[in-house]
N, C-alpha and C positions, 0 to 999 in steps of 0.2 A: 102261783108265784106273785109275790107282792110287787107293788110299783117300785119300791125302793130297790128290790133285788134286780129288777129289769133295767134300772138306770144307773147301775154302778159303773164307775170309770176307773180303770187300772192306773195307779199312780206311776207305774214304771213305763208302760207303753202308751198310756193315755188313750186307750180304746175302751168303748163301753162293752160290757159283757153281762151275761145272764148266768144264773145258777150259783153254785157254791164259790166261795172265795178261796183262792189258792193259798194265800198267806196274808197276814196283817202285820204291817211294819209301822210302828209309831202311830197306830190307830188308822192307817191308810190301807185300803184293800188292794190286793193284787190279783190278777186273773190266774187261772190254773197254770197257764204256760209260764208266766213270769214267776209264779210261786215256786216252781221247780228251780228256776235260775237263782232265786233269792235264798233257797234253802242252804244252810251251812254244810259244807262237805264233811263226810265222815270216812274213816278208813275201813276198807274192806277187810273182813276178818279172815279171809283166805289168802289174798295176795298183798294186802297192805296199801293198795292204791286208794287215793281219795275219790269219792264219788258223791254226786248230789242225788242220785236215784238208787238207793240201796233196796235190796229185796231179800226175801227169805224163801228157802226151800220148804215144801210142805212138811209139817211136823218138826221143823227145826227153828231155833231162835237166832242163829247167826245171821248177821247182816252182810250180804255179799254184793259186789258190783255186778253189772250186767254181763260182762264176759265170763265171770266165774259162775253166775247163774246158768248161763247158756251151756257151759261145759258140763254141767250136771244134768241138764234136761235134753240136750241134743247131742247126737253122735252119728257116725256112719253106720247105717243099718247093715247087719250081718248078711241079710238076704239080697236086698236090691242095691246095696253099696251107695245109697244116696244119703246125704247129710240132712236128717230130719229130726223132729221131736220123737223121743223114745217113749214108747208106751208099754213095752214088754221085753222079756228076755227069752232066749232060746234055752235048750237043755244044757248048754255049756256056759250060760250066763252072758252070752253075747247080746248086744242091743238090737232091738227090732222096732221098726217104725209102726205106725198104726195100721197101714195096709198089710204089712207082712205079719204082724202079730195077730191079725184076725179080729181085732176089736172093731175096726171100721172096714167096710168092703174095699177091696183094692180097685174095683171098677164099678161103674153103674151104667145102666142103659140111657142113651140120649132120649129125653122126653119127646122128641119129634120123630126120630127115625129108628129108635132102638139100637143104634150103633153103640158099641162098647166104648165108654169114656173113662179115662183114668180117674181114680179118686171117688169120694162119695159126694152126695148132693144131687142137684138137678141141673147141672151145667150142660149146655148143648155141645154136641160134637163140633169140630172145626168147620165142617161143611155147612151144617145148619146155622152155626153162628155167623159165618160169612154171608149166607143167603139172607139172614135177617138184617145184617148191616146193609147189604145191597138194596134190599126191599125198602128199608128206611130211607136210604139215600135217594132212591127213585121217587118215593112219596114226597120227600122234601123238595126235590127238583121240579116235579110236575106241578107243584102248587104255585110256582112262579111263572109258568108258561101261559101266556094269554091266548096264543093261537091254538085252537082246538085241534087242527089237523097236524100241527107240529108236535103237540103233546101226544096225540095218538101214535104218530110215527116213533117218538121216543119210547113210549111204553112198549110198543111192539118190538123195537130193537133190544130193549133190556130183557124182554121175555124170550127172545130168539136164541138159537144156538150160535149165532154169529158173535155174540158177546161172550168171551171166555170169563167164567166166573170162579176159576180155581185160584186166582191170585189173591194174596192176603190184603193188598191195597186196592182191591177192585172198587170199593166204595168211593175212593178218591177219583178213580178213572171215570166212574159213572157221572160224577159232577162235571168232569171235563167234557164228556160226551153231551151232557145236558146243555152246557154252554154253547156247543156247536148247533144243537137243534134249536135253541132259543134264537141264535143268530140267523139260522135259516128261516125261522118263522117271522123274523123282523125284516129280512131282505125280500121275501117273496110273499105275495098275498094268499096263495093257495098252492096245493101240491101240484096242480096242473101246470104251474109256471116253471117247474123244475125241469131242467135238461142238462146234458153234459156241458154244452157251450155256456149256459148261464151260470152253472156252478163254477166252471173254470174262470169265467169273468169275475165272479164275486170273490172267490177264495184263492185263485191261482193254483197252479199245479202242485206246488209244495204244500199249500194249505189242505188240499184234498188228500195228498199222500199221508199227511199226519193223522187224518181222520179216516183212514182207508176202510176200517171196519164199518163205521157209520155210513160212509158213502156206498160201500158194497151193498149194505142192507137197503138203502134208499133206492139204488138202481134196480135191485131185484124185486122189491115190493111194488114199486111204481112202474116196473117193466120199461125202464128208460132205454132208449137206443144208445147204448154205450159202445163207443169205438175205442179199442185199446190203442190203435195207432194215433188217434187224436190226442189221447191222454199222454202217450209217450212223447209226441211232438211238443206238446205244451210244456211238459216237464223238462225236456232237453233244451228248449228255447229259453226257458227261465234260467237254466244253469249257464247257458251261453251269456245271457244278459248279466248274470252275476260276475262272470269272468271279465266282461267288458267294463263293467262299472268299477271293479276292483282296480283296474289299470287305467282308469279314465284320466288320471293326472300324469301318467307316464308320457315322456316326449314322443314315443312311438305309438300312442293310442290311436291316432288317425290311420296309421298303416295297418294296425290290427283290425280296425273297423272296415277298412277298404278290402282287406283279405276276406273278412266274413261276407261282405257283399259279393265278392267274386265266387265264393262257395255257393251262395244262394242262386246266382245266375248261371253257374256252370253246369257240369254234369251232375244229375240228381244223385244225392247221397242221403243216407238215413240221418235222422236228427241226432242219434247217438254219435255217429261218425263225425258230423259237423261239430258237435261239442268237443270231441277229442282232438280234432284238427285245430280248433281255435285255442284250446288250452295248451296244446303242444307248442303252437307258434308263440303264445304269450310267455311260456316258460323259457323258450329260446331267447327271445328278445330281452326278457328280464335278467336272465343269467349271463348274457353276453355283455351287458352294460353299455349298449350302443344308444345313440341319440335317435337314429332313424334306422329303419329296416334296410335302406339302400346301402348302408356302410357295413353290412355283415360281410365277413370274409369266410373263405373255406376253412381256414384254421380255427376260427371261432366256432363254426358249426361242428368240426371234428372234436374240439375240446368239449363242447356240450354233449355230444353223443358218447364220448368216453365216460362221462359222468352218468348219463341216462341213456344207455343203448336201446332201451325198450321203446324210445320215442322216434326211432328211425322211420318206421312206416308212417307214423302220423305227421311227420314233417316233410314227407316227399312232395305233397301237393303245395305246401307253402314255399319250398325251395324252387319248385317249378314256376310258381307264380312270380317269385322275385326275378327269375331269369327272363320271364316274358315282359314284365313291367319295367324293371330297372336295367336289364341286360347284364346282371351279375351272375356268375356261375358259382354256386355253393353246393354242388352235388355231394350227397352223402355217400359214404363208402358202401358198396354193395356187399351183402352177406355172402360168405363163402357157401357154395352149393354143397349140401350134404349128400353124400353118396347114397344111392338107392338102397343098398344093403343096410347101411347104418340107420336110415330112416325106417326101414321095415323092422329092424330089431327094436328100435325105440317104440314103434307102434305096438309090437307084440308085448313088450314089457308093460306099457301102460294098460293094455287090454287085460293082461293077467292080474295086475294090481286092482283094477276096477272090478273085475269079476269076483275076485276073492273078497274084497270089501263089501261088494253088493250082496253076496251070499250071507254075510254075517250082519248086515245092517238091519236094525229094527226101528230106528227113528224114521218117521215118514218123510220129513223134508230132506234129510240126508240121503235116504234111499232113492227118492225121486230124482235128486240132482245127479247121483252116481249112475242111475239108469240112463238118463239122457246123455251123459258123457260117454257111457259104454256103447250105446247105439251109434253115436256119432263116430267113434273111433273104429269100432268093429266093422261097420258097413261103409265107412268113408263118406258120411253125409255131413254137410255143414251143420254145426250145432244149432244155428238159428232156424234151420229147416226142421230139425227134430222138435225144437221147442214150439214151433208154430203148428204142430200137428193138432188138428181138431178132433173132437170125439167122433164126428161123422166119418173121419178118415181111418178109424180103427175098427177092425173086425175081429171078434174073439169067438171062436167056436171050438168046443171040445179041447180047451186049453191051448189052442193054436192061435197065435196072434199075428194078424196080417196088417201092415201099415201101407196106406196109399199115399205116396209122395209124388212130387212133380217129376222126378226122374224115373218113376215106376214103382210098382208095389214090391214090398220085401216081406219075408216071413222070418220072424225072430226065432233064434234057437231056443231050446227048452229052458236054459238058464235065464236068458233074457226074457222069455215069455212068462216064466213064473214070477220074476221080479216085476214085470209090467203089470201083471194082475194084482200083485201085492201093493204096489206103490202108486199106481195111477188111478184116476177116477173116470167114471162114465157120466158124471154129472157136470154140467157147465159146458162152456164152449171149447175148452182146451183140455187135451189129455194131460199135459204138464202144466197145471194151473198154478199161478202165483199166489201170494198171500191174500190179495184182495179178490181173487176168483174172477176178476173181470179181464185180467191180462195173463199172458203165459209167464212161466218162470223166466227170470232174466239170466243172461249169460254171467252176470256178476255173481249171482247166487251159486251158479255152478263152479265158478272159479274159487269162491270161498271154501267150498268143501274139498276141491282138488288140492288147494294149498295146504289144508290140514293133513292130507295124506302124503304130501310131498310129490304129487304128480304134476309134471310141467303143464303149463297152460296149453289148451287144445289149439293146435294150428289148423290141421285138417284142410280140406279143399276150400277154396274161396267161394263165398256166397255170391 
């Protein structure tokens, strides 16, 4: 190519271009793209519409527009019913695409795994293509990691089964995980400094929850002493802090903070219960529109409970605290006692529904949740005790499942035993393991699956 050809400038778009000139107007060159725009339009000989990019069919002289050309070269294949370029005809003259006409193979083997791939060529299958993209993302991410131990952990995590690689956007998630490992390498000098307390102090409970797959891998590989109660306590305390900060400008914020301190110094309760109590008290104060908690009245409490009757139990401690501190009586209405026969009928209906759905379940998370709920209802065991079952408390011999609980051992019926073998695991600390494998399945996950079946929330015996 000559020097002049490589330094041409299009007079229309004023950009330099190489190669052939698209059009010359008054002695001035135009690039190929602008040449099409400057070409005078002509009428299509089929439909009469003006077009600047006419074309001819093979062996014909008529100039046609692009839509007319496509109508002659593309159609819905008689065999696969897809709109494609037509390369042949069947016995009745129907259009056939290249794959169905036999001129080009309909499928080809993946060059990497020999899996059948639609079309011709050497394209990889979806799984191999995703694996290649993930591997490329891992290589790009490790190049920027300065800490050797953090890079080694990241590479091990990407190669482990903990990282699900079936998602189409997995390459993007790999970069997100890489940012977490880079941050860990910057905050800690070596892997020996990692512990649950230090990770919680560095990232908070919510930060570790968002990276639960990476955190689970680190805790497993480094054999960290991970306590699920500590993690749960940190998570719930962070949520309580969010509730307090959200209402920090409210006139009754000091009353809510004092109530929270009363909960911490009174009868011990679980972190989750503390979070629910504080949130219920905040909702009552905000919904009542009062300036101070001391001006709450029984009518305001009743009005709030009519709108949100499910908050009655969570507000009992707060109303008792108000009576002790301010001497005001805002007792909630007690629930009507359900007759024993009606309660028994409700339990039987729930049990039948759960057992029927459990027998048909194939999804592992759903089956595990329904199994825990069924054991709780059928045997009258608090759900949190079922979820706290450790693998050491489970004995399986000859398809007979025996569970050791604080109230004594129980033997599951055949239906429950078969489901227990199908949906639970003997690996890890808990039989009903949660998503991060370091903590048991949460009651909230059970409630999610029960709501999808229309089964009322488990009441059961109090824990």
